[in-house]
N, C-alpha and C positions, 0 to 999 in steps of 0.2 A: 503494500500500499503506500504511495506516495506520500513524504511528509508534507503536514500542513503547517504553514507557518501562520500561527493566529494572531501576531502583529498585522500579518498582510490581510488577512481576512476582514480586520477592524480598520484597515487603512491605516494604520499608527506604526510608529518605531519603538525601539524597546525602551525609550525615555518616556513614553507615554507616561501620564499620572493618572490616580485611580479615577479623577474627575474625567480626564479624556475618554477613559474606558468605557463608563457609564455613559458618556455622552453618545459616542460613537455605536455602541451597543443599541442604544434603547432607536437610534435614527436607522440602522439598519434592519433591526427586528420590526419595526414597523412597515419598512419598505419590502421585506421578503416575507411577511407572515402567509401562512398558507390560506387565511381567509380572504386576503387580499390577490393571491394567486393561485386560485383552486385548480387550475388545471396546468401548473408550471412547473415541471419537474426540475426545471434548472432553478427557480426560484427558492422550491423546497429544500433542495439541497444546499444552497446557499443559505438558508436561514439555519438549517442544521448547524451547520459550519461555523456561523455567528455565536448559535448558543453555547456551541461546544467551545469555542476560542473565549468568551466572556466567564463561561465557568472556569476555565483557567486562568486567566487574566485576572480577573476581580478577587479571587483569593491570592491574600498574600503569601501563604506558605506554597500554595500549588505553581503561582507565577516563579517563586524563588528555583523552585525545584524544574520548572519547565526553562528558565534562563539556562539553567547549568545541566541540564540531561537532554533537552530539546525534546524529540517524540517518544523518548524512552523515560520520560519525568514519573509516570506511574509506576516505575520498577524502582525507583530512588531508594526508597527504604527498604527494599529486598537487597538490593545491590550494599547498599551500608551495612547489613547485617551479614551477609555472605564475606563482604570484606573483613569485617571485624572477627567473624568464627574462625575463618580460615587463615586469618593473617595474612602479611605481606608475601610470605614465603611461597604460597599456594598460588600467586599472581607474579611470579617471576620477578620478586623485587618490590612490588608493592605499585597500586597505582600512581601515588604522589600526582604530578603533574601530567601522567601518560596521558589519561583520557579527559578531555575536556570537550566542553559544547562547542561544534562545530558548524554553526549556524543550520544551514538548509540540509546540510551534509550529515546531520545526527551527532555520532561518536566518531572522533578520529583517535587511530591509537594501532598498536600493533595486531597483525592477525596470525594465526599459525597458518600453517603449509596447506590444511583442508579448507580453509576459507571462513575459518570461525573466530571471530574476535575472542580473547580470552576473557573479556567480560561476559558475554554471551553465553560462551561454553561453562564459566562458572555457575551462571545462572540456571539456565536450561539443559545443560549438559551435552553431551556431544556421544552419540549411539547410545550406549548405557547409560551413559552420564557420570559424573564423578562428583555430582554435588548433591545432598540429600533436599536442596531448595527446589529441585525437579516438580517433586510433588506438591509443592506448598499450593496452596489455592490463594487466591486473591480475590475481595470484591470488586467490580468494575466502578470505575470512577461517577460521580454524580452528575447530574446536569441541571442546570438552571435556566426557566424561562418565565418570561413574564406573561399574563394575559388581560389583556385590557377589555373592561367592561362598561358599559356606559352607567349613568345610577339606576335607571329603569331596569336593565338587566339584572343588576346587583339586587334589586327590589323582591325579586322572584326566582323561586325554584326551577332552575332551567337544566338542559342537557346542552353540551357544548362538544365537538369532536376538534382533537389535537392531532396533528401529524407530527411524530419523533421518529425520526431514523427510518423513513417511509413506512411506518405502521400508525394507522388510525387508532387513536383510543378517544374512546367516549366516556365523559366524565359528567357526574351530576354535582353542579354548583348550587349550593344550599342558599335560598335567602339572606339576607344581612351580611353578606361578606363585606369586609371594611379593605379600603387601600391599603395597601403596604402587607396586607395578610397573607400569609404564607402557608402551602400544603405540602404534603409528600407523596407521591406515589410511589410505592415500593416494587420495585424491581423494573423501571423503566428507564433506567441510566445505562451505561457503560456495560459493554461484557465482561464479565470476572475471566479472570486469568486461572488457566488449569483446573478448569470446573468450578470455579469459585462462584458466587452468587454475583448477581447483576447489579449495578450500582442504582441507586433512586433517582426520580424526577420530581423536583422541586419548582412549584409553582408560584410566583409572587403574582397578587392582585392588583392591577392597577384601575382606581376606578376614576371615570371622565368627570371633568365638572358639567354640572347639568345647568342650563341656563334659567331655571325656573327655581327649582329649590335646591338648598344650600343641607349638607348635611352635618350633624355635629354628634356624634355617638349615634346614637338610635333615634334622635330627634331631627325632625327636619323644620326648615325655615323657609319662607317665601312671604312676597309683598305683594298687596293688593292695593290696586289705586281704587279710590273712594271720591266720588265724587262731591263738590261742595253741600248740595241739597241734603243728599242722603246725608252726609255727616251731621248738618245741621239738625236734619227733622227726623232722621232715623228712617229704617227702611229695611230692606232685605237686598243679600247680593249672593252669588253663587261663586263659588270656590274651587279651585281645581285641587284634586288629589292624584295619586297615582292609582286610588280605584273608583276614579270618577269624580263628580262633581257634589259640591255639597252646599245646600242653603245655609246662611248664616243672618241672625238678625243683628241690626246695627242700632245702637241706640241713640238716641237724639243727643245730639251735641258731643258726639265723637270727635277726639282730638288726633291731628296727625300724628302718626307714630305710636298710636295706641295698638297694643297687642291682645290677639285672641288664641286661646291655648284649644285644639280638638284633641282631645284624649284618643291614645290608640290609632291616629290616624298618621304615625310618623313611620320610621323605617323598621323592618321587622327584625327582632333578635335573634342573631345567627344562632341556629340550630335550636330555637325554643318556639317551636309552631304555635302560633296563636298569641305571641307577645310581641307587642310594637311599641316603638317611643312615641311621642306627640308631634303632632304638626302646631306649628306656631307664626300664626299670620299677624303679619304687621299692616296697619293700614295706611294708605298714602293719600292725602286727601289732596285733591287736584282743585288749584284756584281757576276759575274759568276765565277765559280770555276771547276777546273779540267780541264785548257786549255792543248790544243796541245802545242807543242813548236811552230808550225808554229803561232798557235793564238797569243800566248805571243809576236812573234816577230812582229807582225802586233802592238801589242799596243805598243811595245819599238818605232818602227817608229812613230806612234803615238804623242808619249810623246816627242821624239827629235823634231817635227814638231811644237809642241805646244810650247815647249820652244825656238825655233830659231825665232817664230813669237812674242815672248814678247819684 
């Protein structure tokens, strides 16, 4: 399998900061997401590579191993253990500076007459093998991915299909997931080594901003315009909620910024079916404009009456 340079996948160099990696990943993940490219095999492959690159480079420990060992970074710990247990003599005088990361070429170093590097021969054996590490099992590496949802999507329990390494995974997303919340799908990561278990897939939810409702915890907040006449005299208004419209009574003399709390009309509580937060409605009283002279005169008379009654 050809070596994949994770830095090149994200369009970065080895001096990229954590912020650079995060920014590049988010941009490319959106661009090549399977939901936006449902029948594009090339985009799907790129999306997988972008996720894999982010999974390694966003983790300081994994990135350090990758920078040192290249494509064989996952075997770094096993290599170190093998080196410690067998001693330098088993490796022809020790590794020292003999094996260094050589960019896209992986490892550089001496090879024996049969074409096996000393490192891989000690790790995986040659023929019958000469190291007990040959049969050691290792768990595959974990994958990290982001799943973008609208606030309305997060409001209801629903199913979505994800594509990971060419496989479609159908998952149920419970109502009430929060922005930044992470879940684990066991066994959907990288392949294990020597029959070891697969790694896991970690999905982080990214909840997009909604133009009408703002979420704070399990409560929703919205603003409703109220004409001056209804604010002064009282009346009824129709308020939008995620479950449809609700009729509210407006008290006479309602002030600008008045808040009304609707119990149980907020956001569902995660994995607590039938439990929801509240919806808080803030009234925004609109001052009429473009009044006729007759209407202005009525306001003048009202103003005079108000002054006289003080």
